[in-house]
C-alpha positions as CSV (number, residue, x, y, z in Angstrom):
1,M,78.3,-58.9,-81.6
2,E,79.7,-62.2,-82.9
3,D,80.9,-62.4,-86.5
4,I,79.4,-64.9,-89.0
5,H,82.1,-66.9,-90.7
6,I,81.8,-68.0,-94.2
7,K,84.3,-70.6,-95.5
8,I,85.4,-69.6,-99.0
9,Q,89.1,-69.6,-100.0
10,K,90.0,-67.7,-96.9
11,D,87.5,-67.3,-94.2
12,L,85.3,-64.3,-94.7
13,S,83.8,-62.9,-91.5
14,L,80.8,-60.7,-91.7
15,S,79.1,-59.1,-88.6
16,K,75.4,-59.5,-88.0
17,D,75.0,-56.0,-89.1
18,D,76.7,-56.8,-92.5
19,I,74.1,-59.6,-93.0
20,D,71.3,-57.4,-92.0
21,N,72.4,-54.8,-94.4
22,I,72.5,-57.4,-97.3
23,V,69.0,-58.5,-96.3
24,A,67.8,-55.0,-96.0
25,G,69.3,-53.8,-99.3
26,A,67.6,-56.8,-100.9
27,L,64.2,-56.2,-99.3
28,E,64.3,-52.4,-99.8
29,G,65.1,-52.6,-103.6
30,G,67.3,-55.3,-104.8
31,I,64.6,-58.0,-105.0
32,T,61.4,-56.1,-105.2
33,Y,61.1,-56.6,-108.9
34,W,60.4,-60.2,-108.2
35,C,59.7,-60.5,-104.5
36,T,56.2,-59.2,-103.8
37,K,56.2,-59.8,-99.9
38,A,58.7,-61.0,-97.3
39,K,57.3,-62.6,-94.3
40,V,59.1,-63.7,-91.0
41,V,58.4,-67.6,-90.7
42,N,56.1,-68.2,-87.7
43,K,56.6,-64.6,-86.6
44,E,59.8,-65.6,-84.7
45,Y,62.0,-62.6,-84.8
46,K,64.7,-64.2,-82.8
47,G,65.3,-60.9,-80.9
48,G,65.4,-58.8,-84.0
49,E,63.4,-55.9,-84.5
50,F,62.8,-55.9,-88.2
51,T,62.4,-58.6,-90.9
52,N,65.8,-57.8,-92.3
53,S,67.4,-58.6,-88.7
54,V,65.9,-62.1,-88.5
55,V,68.2,-64.0,-90.8
56,S,71.4,-63.1,-88.9
57,R,69.8,-64.4,-85.7
58,G,69.1,-67.7,-87.0
59,G,65.5,-67.1,-88.0
60,S,63.9,-67.4,-91.6
61,I,62.0,-65.4,-94.0
62,E,59.6,-66.4,-96.8
63,L,60.1,-64.5,-100.0
64,Y,57.0,-64.5,-102.2
65,E,56.9,-64.4,-105.9
66,D,54.2,-63.0,-108.1
67,D,52.4,-66.3,-108.5
68,G,52.1,-66.7,-104.8
69,S,54.8,-69.4,-104.3
70,F,57.7,-68.4,-101.8
71,K,61.3,-69.5,-101.1
72,V,62.5,-69.6,-97.6
73,L,65.8,-67.7,-96.7
74,D,67.8,-68.6,-93.8
75,L,71.3,-68.0,-92.6
76,E,72.8,-71.1,-94.2
77,K,71.1,-70.4,-97.6
78,L,72.4,-66.8,-97.3
79,K,76.0,-67.9,-96.5
80,K,75.8,-70.3,-99.5
81,G,74.5,-67.4,-101.6
82,I,77.4,-65.2,-100.5
83,K,80.0,-67.9,-101.1
84,T,78.6,-68.5,-104.7
85,Y,78.6,-64.8,-105.4
86,Y,82.1,-64.4,-104.1
87,E,83.5,-67.4,-106.1
88,T,81.6,-66.4,-109.2
89,N,82.8,-62.6,-109.2
90,K,86.4,-63.4,-108.6
91,R,86.9,-60.1,-106.9
92,P,87.5,-59.1,-103.4
93,F,84.3,-59.2,-101.4
94,D,83.8,-55.7,-100.1
95,I,80.5,-55.1,-98.2
96,D,80.9,-51.3,-98.4
97,D,81.2,-51.3,-102.1
98,M,77.9,-53.5,-102.8
99,D,74.5,-52.2,-104.0
100,A,71.1,-53.5,-104.5
101,D,72.0,-55.4,-107.7
102,D,74.6,-57.4,-105.6
103,Y,72.1,-58.1,-102.8
104,D,69.8,-59.3,-105.4
105,V,72.2,-61.9,-106.9
106,I,73.2,-63.0,-103.5
107,I,69.6,-63.7,-102.5
108,Q,68.7,-65.4,-105.8
109,L,71.8,-67.6,-105.5
110,A,70.8,-68.4,-101.9
111,V,67.1,-69.3,-102.7
112,F,67.3,-70.6,-106.3
113,D,70.9,-71.8,-106.5
114,E,71.1,-69.6,-109.7
115,V,70.1,-66.2,-110.9
116,V,66.5,-66.7,-112.2
117,Y,65.4,-63.0,-112.7
118,G,67.4,-60.2,-114.4
C-alpha cells in the first residue's frame, strides 16, 4: 500500500491504514459530540469498504453538525489538519500514541481551520 506524504519540517509519511485509523478514531468517538452524522459524498467509496476508508483513497465525506450544516473532509484537508496539528503541538508525531481527542483536533483543524468545539 502506498504511503501518503505530508510536507512538514521533514517529510511525514503515513500509510493509508494510518489515515483510515485517524478517520475511524474520529468517527467512532473523537468528533461524535459535535458531528451527528458522516456520509460518503455521492456514495463513492473509491474501493474502500467503510466510511473511514474513503478519505485515504481520494474520496470525501460530509460531517454534519447539529444544525444540519456540514463540512466536507477530503485527503488534502486532512493532510492540512495533520500538518497544523503537528506544527502546533511541537512534539513528535506518533500515530501509535494518539487518541480520540487528538483525532478530534486534527479533523477540526482540517474542516474548520481552527478548533471550534471543545
